[in-house]
C-alpha positions in Angstrom: 47.1 1.1 211.4 48.1 4.4 212.4 49.7 5.5 209.1 46.5 4.4 207.3 44.4 6.3 209.7 46.4 9.6 209.1 46.1 9.1 205.4 42.2 8.5 205.7 42.0 11.6 207.9 43.9 13.8 205.6 41.7 12.7 202.6 38.6 13.4 204.6 39.7 16.9 205.7 40.7 17.8 202.1 37.3 16.3 200.8 35.4 18.4 203.6 36.9 21.7 203.2 36.8 21.8 199.4 38.1 24.7 197.2 35.6 27.1 198.7 36.4 26.3 202.4 37.6 29.1 204.9 41.2 29.7 205.4 41.3 27.9 208.8 39.8 24.6 207.0 42.4 24.9 204.2 45.3 25.3 206.6 44.0 22.3 208.8 43.7 20.2 205.6 47.4 21.0 204.6 48.6 20.3 208.1 46.9 16.8 208.4 48.1 16.0 204.7 51.7 16.9 205.9 51.4 14.8 209.0 50.2 12.0 206.4 53.2 12.3 204.3 55.6 12.3 207.3 53.9 9.0 208.3 54.1 7.6 204.8 57.5 8.3 203.5 58.8 7.5 199.9 58.4 3.8 199.5 55.5 3.2 201.9 52.3 1.8 199.9 50.3 4.6 201.0 52.9 7.4 200.2 51.1 8.2 196.8 47.8 8.7 198.4 49.2 11.0 201.2 51.1 13.0 198.5 48.0 13.3 196.5 46.0 14.7 199.6 48.8 17.0 200.4 48.8 18.3 196.4 45.0 18.8 196.6 45.1 20.8 200.0 48.3 22.9 198.7 46.7 24.0 195.5 43.5 24.9 197.1 45.3 26.9 199.8 47.3 28.6 196.9 44.2 29.5 195.0 41.8 30.4 198.1 44.2 31.1 201.2 44.3 34.9 200.4 43.4 37.5 198.0 46.2 36.9 195.7 47.3 33.6 194.1 50.3 32.0 196.3 52.3 31.2 193.2 55.1 29.5 195.6 52.4 27.2 196.9 50.9 26.4 193.3 54.3 25.7 192.1 54.9 23.3 195.0 51.9 21.5 194.0 53.3 20.4 190.8 56.0 18.8 192.3 53.7 16.9 194.7 51.5 15.7 192.0 54.5 14.2 190.3 56.0 12.6 193.3 52.4 11.1 194.3 52.0 9.7 190.5 55.3 8.3 190.7 54.5 6.6 194.2 51.2 5.0 193.1 51.6 1.3 192.7 50.8 0.4 189.3 49.0 -2.9 190.3 46.7 -1.4 192.9 43.0 -1.6 191.6 42.4 2.1 192.7 45.6 3.5 191.1 43.7 4.4 187.9 41.0 6.4 189.7 43.8 8.2 191.7 45.8 9.0 188.5 42.6 10.3 187.0 42.2 12.7 190.0 45.9 13.8 189.8 45.4 14.4 186.1 42.3 16.8 187.1 44.4 18.2 190.0 47.3 19.1 187.7 45.0 20.7 185.3 43.6 22.9 188.0 47.1 23.8 189.0 48.0 24.9 185.5 45.0 27.2 185.6 46.1 28.7 189.1 49.5 29.2 187.7 48.4 30.3 184.2 51.0 27.7 182.9 49.8 26.2 179.7 52.9 24.2 179.3 51.7 21.7 181.9 48.9 20.6 179.7 51.0 17.9 177.9 51.9 16.4 181.3 48.4 16.5 182.3 47.4 14.4 179.3 50.3 11.8 180.0 48.8 11.3 183.4 45.1 10.9 182.0 46.4 8.4 179.3 48.3 6.6 182.1 45.1 6.4 184.0 43.3 4.9 180.8 46.0 2.5 180.1 45.6 0.9 183.4 41.9 0.9 183.4 40.5 -2.4 181.9 38.5 -2.4 178.8 35.4 -3.6 180.4 35.7 -1.3 183.3 32.5 0.8 184.0 34.5 4.0 184.5 36.6 3.7 181.3 34.0 5.7 178.9 34.1 8.4 181.6 38.0 8.4 181.7 38.1 8.6 177.9 35.7 11.5 177.9 38.1 13.2 180.3 40.9 12.7 178.1 39.0 14.2 175.2 38.2 17.3 177.1 42.0 17.5 178.0 43.0 17.0 174.4 40.4 19.7 173.5 41.9 22.1 175.8 45.4 21.4 174.7 44.3 22.0 171.0 43.0 25.3 171.6 45.3 26.6 174.2 48.4 25.3 172.6 47.3 25.6 169.0 47.8 21.9 168.0 45.1 20.8 165.6 46.4 17.1 165.7 45.0 17.1 169.4 41.6 18.6 168.4 41.1 16.0 165.8 42.0 13.3 168.3 39.7 15.0 171.0 36.7 14.4 168.6 37.5 10.9 168.0 38.2 10.1 171.7 34.9 11.9 172.8 33.1 10.0 170.1 34.4 6.8 171.4 33.5 7.5 174.8 30.0 8.3 173.9 29.4 5.4 171.8 30.8 3.0 174.3 27.8 3.5 176.5 24.6 1.7 175.8 21.5 3.8 174.9 19.8 2.9 178.1 22.7 3.9 180.3 21.6 6.4 183.1 24.7 8.5 182.1 24.5 8.4 178.5 23.3 12.0 178.2 26.7 13.2 180.1 28.8 11.7 177.4 26.7 12.9 174.6 27.1 16.4 176.0 30.7 16.1 176.3 30.8 15.0 172.7 28.8 18.0 171.7 30.9 20.4 173.6 34.1 19.1 171.9 32.4 19.5 168.5 31.4 22.9 169.4 34.9 24.1 170.7 37.0 22.3 168.3 35.7 23.2 164.8 37.6 26.1 163.9 40.1 25.4 161.1 38.8 21.8 160.9 37.3 20.1 157.9 33.5 20.5 157.7 33.5 22.9 160.6 29.8 23.9 159.8 29.0 20.2 159.6 30.5 19.7 163.4 28.5 22.8 164.6 25.3 21.2 163.2 26.2 17.9 164.7 26.8 19.7 168.1 23.4 21.2 168.1 21.8 17.8 167.1 23.5 16.1 170.0 22.6 18.7 172.5 18.8 18.3 171.4 19.2 14.6 171.6 20.6 14.7 175.2 18.1 17.0 176.3 15.2 14.9 175.0 16.7 11.9 177.0 16.3 13.8 180.3 13.0 13.2 182.3 11.1 16.1 183.5 12.8 17.9 186.3 16.1 16.6 185.6 18.8 18.9 187.0 20.8 18.8 183.6 17.9 20.5 181.7 19.5 23.9 182.3 22.8 22.6 181.2 21.5 21.2 177.8 19.3 24.3 177.1 22.3 26.8 177.9 24.6 24.8 175.5 21.8 24.8 172.9 21.7 28.6 173.3 25.4 28.9 172.9 25.5 26.8 169.5 22.9 29.2 168.2 24.8 32.2 169.2 28.2 30.8 167.9 26.5 30.2 164.5 25.6 33.7 164.3 29.1 34.7 165.1 30.7 32.4 162.5 28.1 33.0 159.9 26.3 36.0 160.4 23.0 33.9 160.4 20.5 35.9 162.7 17.8 33.3 162.5 18.5 31.6 165.5 19.4 34.6 167.7 16.0 35.0 169.1 15.8 31.4 170.1 19.3 31.6 171.7 18.1 34.4 173.9 14.9 32.6 174.9 16.8 29.5 175.8 19.3 31.4 177.7 16.5 33.1 179.8 15.1 29.6 180.4 18.4 28.0 181.4 19.0 31.0 183.8 15.4 30.5 185.4 16.0 26.8 185.8 19.4 27.2 187.6 19.3 27.8 191.4 20.9 31.1 192.8 23.7 29.1 194.6 24.5 26.7 191.5 28.1 27.3 190.5 27.2 27.1 186.9 24.7 30.2 187.3 27.3 32.9 186.5 28.3 30.9 183.2 24.6 30.8 182.2 24.0 34.4 182.9 27.0 35.2 180.6 25.6 33.0 177.8 22.3 35.1 178.3 24.3 38.4 178.1 26.1 37.6 174.9 23.0 37.0 172.4 21.1 39.9 174.4 24.1 42.3 173.6 24.3 41.0 169.9 20.4 41.7 169.6 20.9 45.0 171.2 23.5 46.0 168.7 21.4 44.9 165.8 18.2 46.7 167.0 17.4 50.1 165.9 17.8 52.7 168.8 14.7 54.6 167.7 12.2 51.6 168.0 12.4 51.3 171.6 13.7 47.5 171.5 17.4 48.6 171.8 17.0 50.2 175.2 15.1 47.2 176.6 17.7 44.8 175.4 20.4 47.0 176.7 19.0 47.2 180.1 18.6 43.3 180.2 22.2 42.8 178.8 23.4 45.2 181.4 21.7 43.7 184.1 23.1 40.1 183.1 26.6 41.5 182.8 26.4 43.1 186.2 25.4 39.8 187.8 28.3 38.2 186.0 31.0 40.7 187.4 29.4 40.4 190.8 30.8 36.8 191.1 34.0 37.3 193.1 35.3 34.0 191.6 34.8 34.9 188.0 37.9 34.0 186.0 39.9 37.1 184.9 39.6 36.3 181.0 35.8 36.5 181.5 35.8 39.5 183.9 37.6 41.3 181.2 35.0 40.3 178.5 32.2 41.3 180.8 33.6 44.8 181.9 34.6 45.5 178.2 30.9 44.7 177.0 29.4 46.5 180.0 31.4 49.6 179.1 30.4 49.4 175.5 26.6 49.1 176.4 27.0 51.9 178.7 28.6 54.3 176.4 25.7 53.2 173.8 23.4 54.4 176.5 25.2 57.7 177.2 26.5 56.6 180.6 30.3 57.3 180.2 30.7 57.0 184.2 29.6 53.6 184.1 31.8 52.7 181.3 34.8 54.3 182.9 34.1 52.2 186.1 33.9 49.1 184.3 37.1 49.6 182.4 38.9 50.8 185.5 38.2 47.4 187.1 39.3 45.6 184.0 42.7 47.6 183.9 43.1 46.8 187.6 43.3 43.1 186.7 46.3 43.6 184.4 49.2 43.5 186.8 48.0 39.8 187.7 48.0 38.6 184.3 51.3 40.2 183.3 53.1 39.3 186.5 56.6 38.1 186.3 55.8 34.6 187.4 54.2 33.9 184.0 56.1 32.9 180.9 56.5 35.0 177.8 53.5 34.0 175.7 51.2 34.6 178.7 52.5 38.0 179.4 52.4 38.9 175.6 48.5 38.2 175.7 48.5 40.6 178.7 50.6 43.3 176.7 48.2 42.7 173.9 45.0 43.3 176.0 46.0 46.1 178.4 46.6 48.9 175.7 43.2 48.0 174.1 41.6 48.4 177.5 43.3 51.7 178.3 42.3 53.1 175.0 38.8 52.2 175.7 39.0 53.6 179.2 40.6 56.9 177.8 37.6 57.3 175.4 35.4 56.9 178.4 37.2 59.5 180.3 37.2 61.8 177.5 33.4 61.3 177.4 33.2 62.1 181.1 35.1 65.3 180.6 38.5 64.2 182.1 41.1 64.3 179.3 43.9 64.6 182.0 42.6 61.3 183.5 42.7 59.7 179.9 46.4 60.5 179.6 46.9 58.7 183.0 44.8 55.4 181.8 46.9 55.4 178.7 50.2 55.8 180.6 49.1 52.8 182.9 47.8 50.5 180.2 50.3 50.9 177.5 53.9 49.5 176.9 53.3 47.2 180.0 56.4 45.1 179.5 58.7 48.0 178.3 57.7 50.0 181.5 58.4 47.0 183.6 61.8 46.6 182.2 62.4 50.4 182.9 61.5 49.8 186.5 63.9 46.9 186.6 66.6 49.2 185.4 65.9 51.8 188.0 65.9 49.0 190.6 69.3 47.8 189.7 70.6 51.3 189.6 69.3 52.0 193.1 70.7 48.6 194.2 74.3 49.1 193.0 74.4 52.2 195.3 73.5 50.1 198.4 74.3 46.5 197.7 76.4 45.9 194.5 76.2 42.1 195.1 72.5 42.3 195.2 72.5 44.5 192.0 74.6 42.0 190.2 72.4 39.1 191.2 69.3 41.0 190.1 71.0 41.6 186.8 71.7 37.9 186.4 68.0 36.9 187.3 66.6 39.5 184.8 68.8 38.3 182.0 67.7 34.7 182.8 64.2 35.6 182.8 64.5 37.2 179.4 66.3 34.1 178.1 63.3 32.1 179.6 60.9 34.2 177.7 62.7 33.3 174.4 62.5 29.5 175.1 58.9 29.8 176.1 58.0 30.5 172.4 59.6 27.4 171.2 57.3 24.7 170.2 58.1 20.9 170.6 60.6 19.4 168.0 61.2 15.9 167.1 64.9 14.9 167.3 65.9 11.6 165.4 69.2 10.0 165.8 70.8 7.0 164.4 73.7 4.8 165.6 75.6 3.2 162.8 78.5 0.8 162.5 81.5 1.4 160.3 80.1 -0.2 157.3 77.1 2.2 157.4 74.3 -0.3 158.6 71.8 1.3 160.8 72.1 -0.4 164.3 69.6 1.7 166.1 67.3 4.6 165.4 65.8 6.6 168.3 63.4 9.5 168.1 62.8 11.8 170.9 60.4 14.9 171.2 62.1 18.0 172.9 59.8 20.5 174.4 61.5 23.0 176.6 58.3 24.9 177.6 57.4 23.0 180.9 61.0 23.3 182.2 61.2 27.0 181.0 57.7 27.8 182.9 59.0 26.1 185.9 62.3 28.0 185.9 60.4 31.2 185.3 58.7 30.8 188.5 61.8 29.8 190.4 63.6 32.9 189.1 60.5 35.1 189.8 60.4 33.9 193.4 64.0 34.4 193.9 63.6 37.9 192.4 60.7 38.8 194.7 62.5 37.5 197.7 65.7 39.7 196.7 63.6 42.8 196.3 61.7 42.2 199.3 64.8 42.8 201.5 64.8 46.6 200.2 61.0 47.1 199.9 60.9 49.4 202.9 63.4 51.7 201.4 61.7 54.9 200.3 63.7 55.0 197.0 62.6 51.4 196.2 58.9 52.2 196.9 59.1 55.4 194.7 60.6 53.2 192.0 58.0 50.7 191.9 54.9 52.9 192.2 52.7 53.9 189.4 53.7 56.9 187.6 52.4 60.0 189.0 51.1 62.2 186.0 51.4 65.5 187.8 55.2 64.6 188.7 55.8 63.2 185.2 54.4 66.6 183.7 56.7 68.7 186.0 59.7 66.7 184.5 58.6 67.1 180.9 58.0 71.0 181.4 58.7 72.8 178.1 58.1 69.6 176.0 54.6 69.1 174.6 53.5 65.7 173.9 50.5 64.6 171.9 48.8 61.1 172.4 46.7 59.9 169.5 44.2 57.2 169.5 41.7 55.7 167.0 38.3 54.6 167.9 35.5 52.8 166.0 33.4 56.0 166.4 36.3 58.4 165.7 39.7 59.2 167.2 41.2 61.6 169.7 44.2 63.5 170.4 45.3 64.6 173.8 47.7 67.4 174.0 49.8 67.5 177.0 51.0 71.3 176.8 54.7 72.2 177.5 53.4 74.0 180.6 52.6 71.6 183.5 50.2 74.1 184.9 48.0 74.0 181.7 45.2 71.4 181.4 45.4 68.6 178.9 43.7 69.4 175.7 41.2 67.1 174.1 41.2 67.4 170.2 38.5 65.3 168.4 39.6 63.6 165.3 36.4 62.4 163.7 38.0 60.8 160.7 40.4 58.9 162.6 38.3 55.6 163.0 39.9 52.3 163.8 39.0 50.8 160.4 40.5 53.9 158.5 43.7 53.6 160.4 43.9 49.9 159.9 43.2 50.4 156.2 46.0 53.1 156.0 48.4 51.1 157.7 48.0 48.2 155.5 48.2 50.7 152.5 51.4 52.1 153.9 53.1 48.6 154.2 52.0 47.5 150.8 53.1 50.8 149.2 56.5 50.6 150.9 57.0 47.0 149.6 56.0 47.9 146.0 58.0 51.1 145.8 61.1 49.5 146.9 60.9 46.2 145.0 63.3 46.5 142.2 61.7 43.7 140.3 58.6 45.7 139.6 58.4 47.9 136.7 59.0 51.7 137.1 55.4 52.7 136.5 54.1 50.4 139.5 56.8 51.7 141.8 56.0 55.2 140.9 52.1 54.4 141.6 53.2 53.1 145.0 55.0 56.3 145.9 52.0 58.1 145.0 49.8 55.8 147.1 52.2 56.6 150.0 51.6 60.3 149.4 48.0 59.8 149.7 48.4 58.2 153.1 50.7 61.3 154.3 48.2 63.6 153.0 45.3 61.9 154.8 47.5 61.8 157.9 47.7 65.7 157.9 44.1 66.2 157.2 42.7 63.8 159.8 45.3 64.1 162.6 48.3 66.6 162.2 46.5 69.6 161.0 43.9 69.7 163.8 46.7 68.9 166.3 49.2 71.5 165.2 46.5 74.2 165.2 46.5 73.9 168.9 50.2 74.0 169.4 51.8 77.4 169.9 54.5 78.6 167.0 53.5 76.2 164.4 51.7 78.6 162.1 54.4 81.0 161.0 57.5 80.2 158.8 59.4 82.7 160.7 58.7 81.1 164.1 61.1 78.3 164.1 60.2 74.7 164.5 59.3 73.9 168.1 59.7 70.4 169.3 56.7 68.1 169.5 56.5 64.5 170.6 54.1 62.2 169.1 52.8 59.3 171.4 50.6 57.3 169.2 48.4 54.4 170.4 47.1 51.0 169.0 47.1 50.9 165.3 48.1 54.5 164.9 51.7 53.4 165.9 52.1 51.9 162.4 51.5 55.3 160.7 54.3 57.7 160.0 52.9 60.8 161.8 56.3 62.5 161.6 56.0 62.7 157.8 52.2 63.7 157.5 51.5 66.5 155.1 51.0 67.7 151.5 54.6 67.5 150.4 53.9 68.3 146.7 51.4 71.0 147.1 52.6 74.2 145.7 53.1 77.0 148.1 52.2 80.7 147.3 55.2 82.8 147.1 55.8 85.0 150.1 53.2 83.1 152.1 53.9 83.5 155.9 52.3 80.3 156.6 54.8 77.2 156.4 54.1 74.3 154.2 51.3 72.0 155.5 53.6 69.4 156.6 54.5 68.1 160.0 58.4 68.4 159.3 58.0 72.0 158.3 56.0 73.1 161.2 57.6 71.3 164.0 60.7 69.3 165.1 59.0 65.8 165.5 60.1 63.0 167.9 58.5 59.9 169.4 58.0 58.5 172.8 56.2 55.2 173.6 55.1 56.7 177.2 55.5 60.0 179.1 57.6 57.9 181.6 60.0 57.0 178.9 60.4 60.6 177.7 61.1 61.7 181.3 63.9 58.9 181.7 65.4 60.2 178.3 65.6 63.7 179.6 67.5 62.8 182.7 70.5 64.8 183.4 73.2 64.9 180.6 75.4 61.8 179.4 77.6 60.4 182.1 81.2 60.0 180.7 81.7 56.3 180.0 84.1 54.7 182.5 87.6 54.3 181.3 87.2 56.2 178.2 89.5 59.4 177.9 87.5 60.5 174.7 84.0 59.4 174.7 83.5 60.4 171.1 81.8 58.5 168.5 81.8 54.7 167.4 80.9 53.9 163.6 79.9 50.2 162.9 79.8 49.3 159.2 79.3 45.6 157.8 79.1 45.2 154.2 78.8 41.5 153.9 76.6 39.4 156.1 76.4 35.7 155.8 73.1 34.6 154.1 72.1 38.2 153.5 72.5 40.6 150.4 75.6 42.8 150.5 75.5 46.5 151.6 78.1 48.2 149.5 76.8 51.6 150.7 77.8 50.7 154.4 81.3 51.8 153.6 80.2 55.0 152.1 77.8 55.6 154.9 80.8 55.0 157.5 83.1 57.4 155.4 80.4 60.0 155.5 80.3 60.0 159.3 83.8 59.8 159.7 84.3 62.9 157.4 82.1 64.7 159.8 83.2 63.5 162.9 87.1 63.1 162.7 88.6 60.8 165.4 85.5 58.6 165.5 86.4 54.9 166.1 85.5 52.6 163.1 84.8 49.1 163.3 84.3 47.6 159.8 83.5 44.2 158.4 85.4 41.6 160.1 86.5 44.0 163.0 82.9 44.2 163.9 82.5 41.0 165.9 79.7 41.1 168.6 82.2 41.1 171.5 84.2 43.9 169.9 81.0 46.0 169.4 79.6 45.3 172.9 83.0 46.4 174.3 83.0 49.6 172.2 79.4 50.7 173.2 80.5 51.0 176.7 83.2 53.5 175.6 81.2 55.9 173.4 78.5 58.3 173.8 77.5 58.5 170.1 77.2 55.3 168.0 76.3 54.6 164.4 75.4 51.3 162.8 75.5 50.8 159.0 74.6 47.1 158.5 71.6 44.7 158.2 69.2 44.4 161.0 65.9 42.5 161.6 63.1 42.4 164.2 61.9 38.7 164.8 58.5 39.2 166.1 58.2 35.5 167.0 60.7 35.3 169.8 61.5 37.6 172.7 59.3 39.8 174.5 61.6 42.6 173.2 62.0 41.1 169.8 64.3 38.2 169.0 66.1 40.0 166.2 69.0 42.1 166.2 72.1 44.0 164.4 74.0 41.6 162.0 77.6 41.8 162.6 80.8 40.1 161.4 81.1 36.4 160.7 77.4 35.9 161.1 77.3 37.2 164.7 74.1 38.8 165.8 73.9 41.6 168.5 70.3 40.8 169.8 67.8 43.4 171.0 67.5 41.5 174.4 71.4 41.6 175.0 71.6 45.6 174.0 68.6 46.5 176.4 70.5 44.6 179.4 73.5 46.4 178.7 74.4 49.3 181.2 74.7 52.2 178.6 73.5 55.1 180.8 76.2 57.2 179.3 74.7 56.9 176.0 73.6 60.1 174.2 72.7 59.0 170.5 72.5 55.9 168.8 71.9 56.1 164.9 70.6 52.7 163.5 71.0 52.8 159.9 69.5 49.5 159.4 66.5 47.8 158.1 63.2 48.5 160.2 65.0 49.4 163.5 61.9 51.4 164.7 59.3 49.1 162.9 56.3 48.4 165.5 55.6 44.9 166.5 52.9 43.5 163.9 50.7 42.1 167.0 51.9 44.5 169.8 52.0 47.9 168.4 51.8 49.6 171.8 54.8 47.6 173.3 58.1 49.0 172.0 59.9 45.9 171.0 62.1 47.0 168.2 66.0 47.7 168.1 65.4 51.5 168.7 63.5 50.7 171.9 66.2 48.2 173.2 68.9 51.1 172.7 66.7 53.6 174.5 66.1 51.1 177.4 69.7 50.4 177.7 70.3 54.1 178.4 70.4 56.1 175.2 68.8 59.4 175.5 68.1 59.8 171.6 67.8 57.2 168.9 67.4 57.5 165.3 65.7 54.5 163.8 63.9 53.6 160.6 60.6 52.3 159.7 61.9 50.5 156.6 65.1 50.3 154.6 65.7 53.8 153.0 67.7 53.5 149.8 70.0 56.5 150.3 71.3 56.0 153.8 74.8 57.6 153.1 73.1 60.8 152.0 70.8 61.0 155.1 73.8 60.2 157.5 75.8 62.8 155.8 73.2 65.4 156.2 72.4 64.5 159.8 76.1 64.5 161.0 76.5 67.8 159.1 73.8 69.3 161.1 75.1 67.8 164.5 78.6 69.2 163.9 77.7 72.5 162.3 79.4 71.4 159.1 82.3 69.9 161.0 83.1 72.9 163.2 82.4 71.2 166.5 82.1 67.7 168.1 78.5 66.0 167.5 75.9 67.7 169.8 73.5 64.7 170.5 70.9 67.2 172.2 70.4 68.5 168.6 69.7 65.3 167.0 66.0 65.6 166.4 66.6 69.0 164.7 69.4 67.5 162.9 67.4 64.5 161.7 64.5 67.0 160.7 66.9 69.2 158.7 68.3 66.1 157.0 64.9 64.6 155.9 63.8 67.9 154.7 66.8 68.2 152.6 66.2 64.9 151.1 62.5 65.6 150.8 63.2 68.8 148.8 65.6 67.0 146.5 63.1 64.1 145.9 59.7 65.1 146.9 58.0 62.4 144.7 59.9 59.7 146.6 58.8 59.4 150.0 60.5 56.2 150.7 63.6 57.9 150.7 62.9 60.4 153.6 59.9 59.3 155.4 61.4 56.2 157.0 63.7 58.0 159.4 62.4 58.9 162.8 63.7 60.2 166.2 62.7 58.9 169.5 63.8 60.3 173.0 64.9 63.3 174.2 
């Protein structure tokens, strides 16, 4: 009949065009599939097949129809797959095969969308296909093997070890279910070996599984007749096992064979084979390792480097290369190029890698995926900056660091600029954008929630259990879909204003020359570590002067990470009242050694290039630190030899940062430029903007803070007329309302930084009655009138442990909300009232004027020096506080 003919035509067109077909074929395939679905509406026996054809054509068009992935079409595919699976009649003999195809299609769609939360649903489809497959069906072993592959993927991507264990068992059952003489036995042996190879980390007897994978690959290869096309597949996989064994155990004995096997696999693979690029990559890896192990003098290193570079070049030439592999290839090309003294090639490779970042950090993706991008981008930017320095282009190095660091924070700043612009032309659209961005932030939090099991029991009056129900709640698939819907709505809303010059300017990549003009008079120093030695990039106060490169040979990545760990351990020990005094004192000494090392390796060579820092009578010029990577974890502002005796009458100031400059921090040049915008606006509806003091002495579930009242009293004494919200008065609602009415705010309470949740931290300030004012809520508040926020709570400026380049702490949230200056802490300082009293004494000229927020950096520096001078041997009391912003 006509409907069957239309469905068959759609299926044939989809089959013909394939995922590599030209745009016209893809469009035609989708058009025919749409006609088939019109002819086979819901309830029609062929509806499932028509919808499956439409789903296939749609995802292919989404992935290949243009240069960029069409997320809207890909998202539409998910719904089509679900409809098709629901429409397939369970009693039809071909339903298992079609469910099997739909599972593969949903898996492909998940990859196109970058949505790992679809994997459980993919597994459910494959299990359903298997359940409907008779035990003696010839395709059952292969569907088992497919299920094993999906389980393995879910285990790795979702970090669910139980699925990995099941994957190995299912793959083994699939391979064992075929007789030894079956012509396809080698395929399931290969799949079992691959599952063992991939899912061995953290598993019992991981080394044994690696050995078994090697035996299976060799067995499968020996089963093949001469000339079989799968020889290259098995040889390449064997090479990978030998390479992985070196990676995991350091066993070099198999590297030469791994390289030889990889070469043979590439030789056997035709140029148009879709797996040729992958086999080229499996050749490039052992070749690169052997290059790294070779001695440069013996000549072998140069030969291996040339072969490795040729292989990586071939890999990146593949336009269809997945982004993750492209990043690996370009990073390795850059490293090999630098080893061969070709920084220009290295820079080109890393520029290409950085150019991929917007795609893998796009707003359509959920929180975890975007965190991965935020983790990779700064690493790439730092490598690119080093390559630019090697090319003699320090100014361009600054631009690369600005482009690749604080990716999510910069995106949030852009969002605030867009909302501000919209408020002046379309307030309704501005409000809608604010709601969308808030909903996206909420979705990012829930995207981090893992599946949980909920048990419920229904009882009668006498207590006997009538029914017990257990359900698994996993919000991630719904959150991912909601994120895509919100991102599409956001994109459509902003598209209406895209032609406006102001909007184009707001979304454009920061112009370094323009930023430097806005930062005139304010020197910034970017500091980054590198395995071969670190670098500082001084952006002079005069925008007409060139950026100055300052080599820091002792600032290796390993040295920085070791000092950062030492700092964190020393602070823990020094502030642990349960430890005996001599251990706490030793920890303070350890912290001093880190501060002295920072002076010798970083601060001293940098300040030698900053005018006005070498004489005691020259004042203390402002200097903004902008550390990158692991350097973010170190207290640069407190670097120095604080206990070294100073010769009497010496014209040179002490060898410390705080005695030579007034230090501040900024995550990026753009963030500082934003903080330096025109003076604070007067908050709407407030006759006396003044100061707000929030103090909470008792918080449910946390130790009491008796010093919070003393700290509040110290601030009130310096700032008469300040508004006080103390203890039960400091509810979340009351504090939020008061924040909108004051330009200076001071918090003396508990705070935390929960790195496991939202993109900009899930922690917050703990207020009355157990309420928490989270960082996400703060950053979304319209507080552009804010001048100074003093956050005297635990670790309010502590870097994220896994994302140091992404400012995700409470201090960053207040600055993003609009506050021009923020004082935060790296750890809980024991004498908060004393520090606060010193700061506000300096801000108010000892109570003779209202607080001057523009003097906050100098006031904090004076306070820190005063406490340091009183307690020089106890750096935990004065090194925790830092200033960020204007």
